[in-house]
N, C-alpha and C positions, 0 to 999 in steps of 0.2 A: 675428459681430454681439456686441456688448456694450451693453449697457443701463444706463444710467446711472438714477438715485434720483428722478428727476422722469419716469423712463417714455420717455425720447429712446433713439431706436435708431442706432447707425453701423454703417455695413457696416465691417470691421477693415483690408479694402485700399484702396477709394478715399478714406474718414475725409468719405465722407459725410451731414448728418444727414440721416436721412430723416423730421424732421416737418417741415424745410426745402425739402427738394429731392426732384428725383429721384434714384434710384442710378444714376451712369457707371460701372457693370459688372454684372458679376453672377458667383453663387459656386453650387455645388455640396457638399453634404456626404459624398461618395462618391466613388469613382474613376470615368472613363468606361473604358464596358464597351462599347462601339462607338464606329467613330473618327469616325463624325457626330458624337455625343455631347461628345468631344474640344474641346477653348478652343483660341481659334484666336487667333493673331498675324500678322502681314504687315505690310510694305514696300513692296509693289506690287512685287518682286521675287523676293525669299523670302517664304514663309511654313511656317507652323508647324499643327500639330495635336495637343494636348499633352493624355495620359491623365492624368498623374498618381496613378500605382499607386504605392503607398509600397515597396513588394518589387521590380517591375519598372517603374520610370518609363520612358516610352516618346516622345518626340518624332519625329513626322511628317515630316520637311522637304519642301517643293514648291518649284518654282523656275516664273516663269512660261514659261520657254522650253523647257519639257522636255518634248517633243511625239514620239510614237515611230511613226519612222518605217515606212510603210503603203504606200509609193507615192505618195502624194500629194506628196512632196517631188521628185517629178518630172511631176506632172499640167499639166496646160493647158488653155483654157479650147476649147470646141469651135470650130472652125473654120465659120461659115457664115453668112458675110456673103453670100457668092456666091446661098444660097439661100432669103434674107431676101426677098426682091420676090417671087418665086412665092408665098410662104406669104401674104404680106400681102394678094396679090389675091385668093386661098381664101379667106379667113375674112371680110374685105370684101362678099366676093360672097357669105356664109351657110352655109358650109362652116364648121360648129361645132367642128369638129375636125386641121383645120389645121395648130395647130401642135406637135400630136402629131409631125409629120412634119422639124418643124424640131431635130433632134437628130444625134448623128454615131452614136448605137446605142449609145455606152456602157453599161454598167450600172451603178448609184448607188456612186461610191465616196465614200465617207468623208473627211474632214479628218485629218489628222495627231490622235492621240486622245493628248489631257495625260493627263498622267500622276504620282503621287506618286515621287521620290527614293531616300530609304530610308527607317528610322528611328533616332534614337542613342537607346539602352537603356541605361539604366541600372540595375544591378540590384543591390541591397545585402540582406543579410542579413535572414531574415523578423523583424523586433522590433516595437516598439508601437505600432499607428494609431492610441490614443486623442487627441481634439481632434482628429480629421482635418480637413479641408478644402480645396476647388482652387476657387481665384477666377480672374478675368481684371479688370484696371483699365481701363477704357475711356481716361482721359485718359495714361494709361501704355505703355498695349499692352503690358504683364507678366502673364504668365499666374504661378500662384504656388499650390504647393503644398506644404501641410505636417501634420505630426502630431507627437506628444511631441514629441521633440528636433530634426528635422533638419527642413529645407526647403528646396524647388525654383524655383527665379525663374527666366523664359524671357522675353528679347523678344527683336523682330525693329529692328534702327538703321537709321532713315531716313537717321540720318548717313552711317555706314560701311558700309549692307549683310551684316552680318553676323548671325550669329544666335548670339546672347549669353546660355547658358544658365550660374547657378550653385548648389553647391549645397554646402548647409551640414548640421553634424552629424550627419556618415554617416563611422561606423567603418570600413566598409571598401566597395568600388563597384567593382565592377565593369563598364566604359563600354567598348562596339562599335559600328559601325555596321553594321545589317541589313537587307537590302534585301527579304525576306522578306516580302511584303505581299501581299494576295489578288488575282488574277488574272496575280503577273509572270510571263513568257513565261518558260520552262523552258530557253527558249536563249537568255537573256543571259547575257553572259559576263560574272564579276564576280570582280570581283581583289583582293582588302585588301593593306593597308600597315598597317604598326605599328613604331615606334620611340622608344627614350626621346631627348627635351631636353633641355637645358638648362631650360625651362621644366616640365615633366614626362615628356609624351609626343605624338606625331601620330598619328592616326588617317586613312586616306584607305580610300575605296571606288572602285574604276571601274566601271561598267558600260558594256559594249557592245550595241547593240543587235543580233538575229540578222541578218546576212546582210546588216549595214548595217555602212560605215566610220563613220557617229556613234555618238557615246558620252557620259557626264556623268562625273564625278567629283565625287564632297565630302570637302572635305580638314578634318580639326578638329584643334584644337589641343586641348591638355589642361594647364591651368593648376592645379601645385598648392599649394598655401599648409599646408607642414609635411606630417609622412608621410613617406611614401615610394611607388615606382610600379616594377610589374614588368610586364614583357609578358606574355600572356595569350592568346595567337592565337585569335581575332582582331582582341583589343583589349588590353585594358589596366584593371588592377588596381594599385585606390584606397586605399591603408592609414594612419589614424592621421592624413589630414590635416583642419585645421583649416578648411578651405573648398575645393571644386576650380571652375574655370571653365574654359568650352567654349567656342571660337570656333567659327563651321561657316560655310563655305561650297560654293554649288556653280556648275558651270558644263557648258556645255553645248558637244560639242567634237569637231571630226576629227580623225582622225589620236588622238597623246596630250596629255594636258596637263601642263606642267612643276609638276609636286606640291610638289618646291625652292621654285618662285617661292611657290605659293599659300600654302605653309607660312612662308616670308620674310615674304609682305604682313601674314598674322596677329600671325607677332610682332612686327611691327612696330608694329601697331595697339597690342598690349598694351603693350610698352614705353613707345609714347606715351600710353597712356590708363592703365595702372597695374590699373585696379580695376573689376570690375562700375557701381559706381557713379556712377563717371567716365565709363563708356563711356554708361549710362541717360541722362546728365545734357545729354550731345552729343549723344541723338539727341529727350528732349524738347523740345529747339524744336524742330523742323517735325514732329511730333505731335502734341502739346500743343494750342500755336498752331493747329494748323486744326480736331481735333477740337472746344472749345471756344468756335470763333465760334458755332455754334445751339446753343438749346438750349427744349426743349420740359417745360413742367409742366404738368399737369393736376388738382392738387390732390389727387395720391392719398393714400389713407389709407396713416401710415404703418407700420401693421402686415404691411399688404400691398406698399409699397415692401423690407422687408427682410427676406421669403421666397426661396430660391433659387430660381432660375428653375423648374428643372421642375417645381414645385408651383404657380408663378405663371403657367404654362401651363396648366396646370387649373383657371387660372378667366378665363375668357374676354372676364368685361365689366368686371375690372375696372380702372380706368384706372392703376395701376398698371402695369398689360401691355402696356398701348399706350405708356408714357413710356418702359419698357426697351426693346421692341423700336425705337422710333424713335433711341432714343438706340444702342441694335446695330447697329441699320442704318447709320448714320452709318460707326459705327467700322469695323462690315464692311469699309461701301461703301471708304473712304480707305484704311484696311487691305491691300485686294486691287489698291488704283490706283498704278501708277508707270510700270515699261516698257509695260506696255497697263492698258486699261482690264478690268475683271473679266470673267471667264468664266462661262458658265453653270454652276459651279459658284465663283466667284467667283477664288482664288489656293490653293484649296484641296482633296483628294482623300485616301483613302487606300487606295482601289481602281486598279487599273490598269485596270478593264474601266466606266470614267467612260461613264455614259449621252450619248449627241450627242455624242460626244466630246470630254465637257465643251469645245467648241467656243467660237470669240464669232462668234455666232447673231445676225446684223445686224436678221433683220426681224419681229422685238419686241423680245427678250430682252434684250441689249447697249442699247439704246433706253431699255429701261423702268429696269432696274438703276442707270441714268445720269442718271434724267430728277432727280431733284435738286440736280444737282452747281451748277447756277447759283446757284440761289435760296435754296439752303442751304448753302452759300459754301465749296466744297470745288472750287475751279479745281485742285488737284492732278490731280483726276480729269478735268475737263476739259482739260486736261495730257495726260491719259494719253492718252487719247482721238485728241488732235492727232498724238501722236507715232504712234501706230499709224496713221491715215491717212498718213502720212507717206511711212514706212515702206515702205506700200503703195501709194502712187499710180504705181509703175511700171506696178505686177498691171492696176491699174484701169485703164490706158490700155489696156496688152494686151485686156481683158476690151470695151474699147466696139470695137475695130478688129476682133476677133475672131468675135464674136456677130454686131454690127451694123453693121459695116465704119464704120464713126464715127470721127470726131475726140474729143477730151475724154476723160472717164471713167465707170465705170460699176463701184457697189461690187458684193464678192459679197455671198449669200446666208448663206454659211456663211465663217468663216476659222482658222484654228489659230494664227495669230498670225505662222508665220512665211510664209504666203502671201497674199496677195491677190487668187490669181486663181481664176474663175469653172470649177469645174467639180464642186460638190457639185449634181445633180441628177438626175432620175428622172421617168418620165411623168408619175406624181401629185403631183410635185414641180418642174415645170420651171421651179428657180432661178435657170436662168441667162437666163429673159426677161424678169427683175426690174428694172425699170428704176429704182423708185424711193430704193433703198438708201442713194446719196452724199447724197441732199438731210436722208434722214432723222439718216445720221450726223455730216454738217456742223450741225442745229439748234441740239444744244447749244453749239457754238462760236461758231454768232452770240448764241443768247444771251446765255452770257459775257460776248461784245464789248457790246453791249448793256448791262449790268453796271456794266462800269466804263470804258462812254463814249470805247473805242479801237478801230481796226479791224484784227486782228492780219495781218498779209499773207501767212502761210500758209493761210491762212480765206480769203483774197480768193483767193488764188491756183487752189485748189483749187473755189473755187464758178464762175469762170471757165471751168475743163475742165471741169466738169456743166454748164453755160451753152453750151459746143460742143458736146457730145455732143446735146445736144436740137438744137442747129441742123442739124445732119446726121439727128439721127435723125427726125424732123417731119414727115415730106415728102408723106404721106398727108391727101386731106382728105374729109368727108362730103357732102353731096349739101347742106349749109345750107353749107359753105363754112370749117367750122371744121376745125381739125388734129384728127388721130385720133390715138389711141396704141395702135398694133396694131403686134407683140402685147405685152398685156401682161394683169398675173399680179396676185393680189390674194391674197397670201401668207396661209395657208397652206391658200383657199378655193377651190371653184369655183362655176360658176353652175349650177341646179337640173338644167339644160339644156342643160347646152353642157360643150365640156372645158376644161379648166382653165387654160392660154393662152388669152386671147379679143382684147376689143377694150375700152377705157376704162373699164377698172378707177377704183374714184375715189379709191384712194391714188395711183395713177399721175399722175391728172388733179391735183391737189392737190400731192402732190411737182415734177413737172412745173412748172406757177407760182408756187409758191415760191423754188424755187432760179431762176428765170430774173428774178423780182423783186427775188431777195436780191441775184446777182451782179451786176445792173442795179444794186444802191444800192451795193455793195461799188466800182463801177465807172463809173463817171458819163462821159460822153463819145456816142461813135457806137456801140458796141459795148451802153451801157445802152440807147438806142432801140432799138436791135434786137432785142434781150431782149426789150423791154417789150412790144415789137409783138408778138414771137412768142408771148409767156405769152396776150397776150389775143384770140388767136386760138383758144386751145385753148374746146372745150365746156361748159357748164355743166354743174353734178350735176345729176342727175336724180329726181326723188320718183316709186318705183314707185307698184303700185296701192293698197298697205297705209299710203300715205301715210307712205310711210319712206324716208328717204334709201338710194337704191339702189347696192350694192356696186360696178355695172356703170353707166356711163354712156351704154350702148349700147342702143338699143330693140331689146327682145324676149328679152333676158337673167335671168333669174327670179332670186331671191337664195335662199341657201340660209342657212336663217336660227342653224340650230344648231352653232356652229365659237367654236372659244377666239376665235380673234383677231377683232380687230374695226378689220382692213385701212381700210374704208373710213372710217372715223370720225376719220382722221389729219387732217383737216382742222379737226375740232374739237380735238383732241389729238394732239401736241405743239404745231401750226400756231393760229393765230388766223384761219383764214378762215372759221368757221365761227363765228358768237358769238350769243348769247341779245341782243347793244348795240348790234350793227352787221348781223346778217343774221337776224335774228328768227325769216323764215321757213324757212330754211334749217335753223337751228337747233331747231325744232321735229321740222320733218321727221331728224332726227339724233337727237333723242329718242325719236320713234317707231321709229328701227331701234333701240337700245339700250335700249328695254322688249321689241322681237321677239329679243335677239339671246337662245340659250341656253347654257349653259356647257360644252356637248359634253361632253371629258373630265375635268372638274372641274380642269386646271390653277390652279396660281397665280398665273402670268402672265394668265391669262385675266383671274379676278378682279378682280386690282388693275387693267388696264388698263381693265377698264370702272367704275372707282370711280373712276380719274382722269379720262373720259371723264365721267362723270355731274356728276365734282366742272367742269368748264368748264361743262355746261348744268344749273349753279344747285343739282342734284338731290341735298340732302345725304340722304334717306331712302335711296338709290340706292347711294349711296356707304354709310352706317351698314348696307345690309345686306351690300355686297363685304367690309365690312370684318368684320361678321361670318361669312362664308363661310369666310376665312381663318384666323381667332382661334380658333374650334370647330373646325373641320375638321382638327387633330392633324396642321398645317401644319410646325411648330418642331421644332427637335430642343433638345435641355437646352443645346446650346452656345451657343443663339441663332440658329444658321442654319439657313434652311429645309431646306425639301420640294420638288418641283414636282409632288406628288399628295398628296390627306390622306391620314393614316395614318402621316406621314412616310417616304412610297416617292420614292426619288430625290433621292438629294441636290441641292440646285441654288440658287443664291443669289436667283432670281425675288424669294420674297416678302418676305425678308431684307432687300432692297437698295433695292427699292423701296416699300415699305410709309412710308419717311420721305416720299417724295415727294405721296402720297397726302396726309397729314393735312396737307401745307405749303397743297399746292393746296385742299383744302377750307375752310383760314382765310386763306391769301390768293394772287393772282394779280395779274399784272403783266404789261403789256405797253409797249414807248417810252412809251406815250401814257394810258395808263388803268392806276387802280389799283383792286381789287376786292377789300372786306374783308369776310371771314367768309362768304364767295357761298355753301359747303352743308356747313353744319355739321349731324355727325351728332350723334343725340342723344349719344353716347359721347362727346363733348368740349363738354359741358354749359359749362366754364370754364376755364381755363387761362390759360397765359404760352407764347408764341412768339418767341422773343428771336434777333434778329442775322441775321434774313431778310433777303436781298437783291433787289430790285424789277428789272425791266428800265429803268428810264426812271433810273436811277441814285442811290436813295437807300438808307440801310440801312432797317432795320422794329420796331420793337419791338411788339408786340403782345401786349394783356391782355385779356382777355376773361371775366361771368358769365354768368348767367340776365339783371339788370340792366341792362346797360350792356356797353358795351367800349371802352380807350383807345390808342391808337395815338400812335407818336412816331415821324415822321420826317427820318431825319439824311439830306439831300439833300448829294450833291458837283457838281449840278451846278441852274444855274438855268433854271425852264422849267415851263410848266404843263401840269398834266395832269388827267384826268376823273377823278374821285372815285367808285367805285357802292358801295356800300347798298344796304341793303333800305328805307332810305327814299327812293331811289335816283340822281341823276344830279347834280354839282355838279364847276366849278371847284375848282384846287385848285395857288395857287401855290404855288412852292419857290422856296426863293434858298439857290446852294450855299454850306454852312459854316452853315446856322444849324436847330435844330430847327425843325420843325413839329410839333405838340400836338391831336390828334384827343381829343376827349371828347363823351361821349353828346352834348353838348348843337349838338356844332357836326359831327354825323353828320349 
């Protein structure tokens, strides 16, 4: 931080003037002592965790495809279709535990666990550390550490899919690739390679998984300007260089990787670009363009904005903390999305023993983390979701055939990114019976289509597959002639008086209705008519004796309120099935259900899911209370990546990636025919600016607000009429493509 004579403070890394805007980065005055506090960068394929230690600078390398074989690579979904009808009969006859027999008896099997590759270690003789600072610049993706006369900078290129690190001012530098990270299996077959090259040196590390033909290999090209290199197995020593440039990639493979070809590709890249600055310039186009589309300014105190992240985290009531977490959340979400959307840990881990396998958990976590993709202008995240679905669609079809004997597609609740087969389940978690996942995973893609005003044929095709599944699956009816979803499962809860697999979970009903109607919208014609008719035969939601929307719409099933998931309120968020505007009585019942919901194990995703639902129900106080629990619960590491539980217990990206969505939903909501401004403003957001938002009716939006009023500028690219909802009520709003529409306090 530098201070001018006028008291204006700027961050040295982003150049942000803290008196005029939020800081787009964060910094610390000491190295990371724990990998959880390491600063992060990534391009959606490769990721890095940077410690910044002056004498032993460590960069942990990750890559989205790195999952450890554990038998999951051969696992298939259970073949239960022949038994389905008998279990349906028993459930409908009132046998509450009948679904427990719908299994092939296998024990719980986790998907292949995500793990780190290795760490790049740069050791230098102990020297001066005065002036030490480490930082990450969200606008560039660069992580920098500096002290005395040396500097280390590193980023992960979106343009070239390579990790780029430059070190200057180090008289002597020992460089090696080191696989020894917490939890690394003892049987890992590790081989090192080191040789001198015209640029300087080439290092490689190959690790073969125990008992498997699968392996991964990392290759680092060391380019030296001035000085000399000498091989010091397993690495290289650089002496007297003006600067050292490292280019690193990782590949997962079977058999042996052609290291020579990998080295040639890195050498060619270096020859084409010549320097760190040239490689950075190529990366900045796609990264900076995406990151800067949306900004949030809460008029925070400049002195608070200038604080290091770890100190700011101790001030949960400060607007500067929300500003920085919003910025960090968008940065980390973008950085972890590319080949795949974010995992439970985003794209990062420093430990082989990742909680819950570091999986893509589709019954809440992936969906919450990607909640801001459409409205907060990150189509890169939506594209990552679409890419994962396309790669796994064949597996989704097999799930439908094996478990339900149906055509179409059923998404798994857990995936390692390699397989989309439903094989992770148990008696307490009968996730193989869950049918709502495909609709939830497709929802961000549908939202994105609405913002841009065009329908992606890939999304249309998958929606048709989901509709065909429901055509085959929805064959049972109740006494009133309504279709029945049986078996049905509400993740990850159970009725107070029945087993986990049961009948007519509210989430399953909402997902089936939404999937069928949406598929019909994408496919006009006879199919659409048939799918809409099927959706209209589903039963309505049920209100229980407490006046709350029941988690199971089947008479006699009692609610279990103290649970972290809010699956039954899926119709409120992310769907628009239950709203205060169109279905006020159901919205009141949903609000009562939210009031009665406990926090169970205090998980971050539970609190922020609660906040998203509360925002849709126009309850700003409840949004604020949920945010307070997360901000005051010590959920964030110094890296501004989050934890699953309070007191920074279990590294997990849910809070970090979901928080921006909560803030956006509290300020702006939209559907294809409705705009809601300031629907659920918590006290912490008393004034500010939110610019660059995209609405689902095809307009950009800039919003400024104070306690005295608000101003919004709409930038439509479609001509249409929408309903504007504010605290004053509803009025029609006519928009013309290409013409800005300004809303001032007098026009609200």
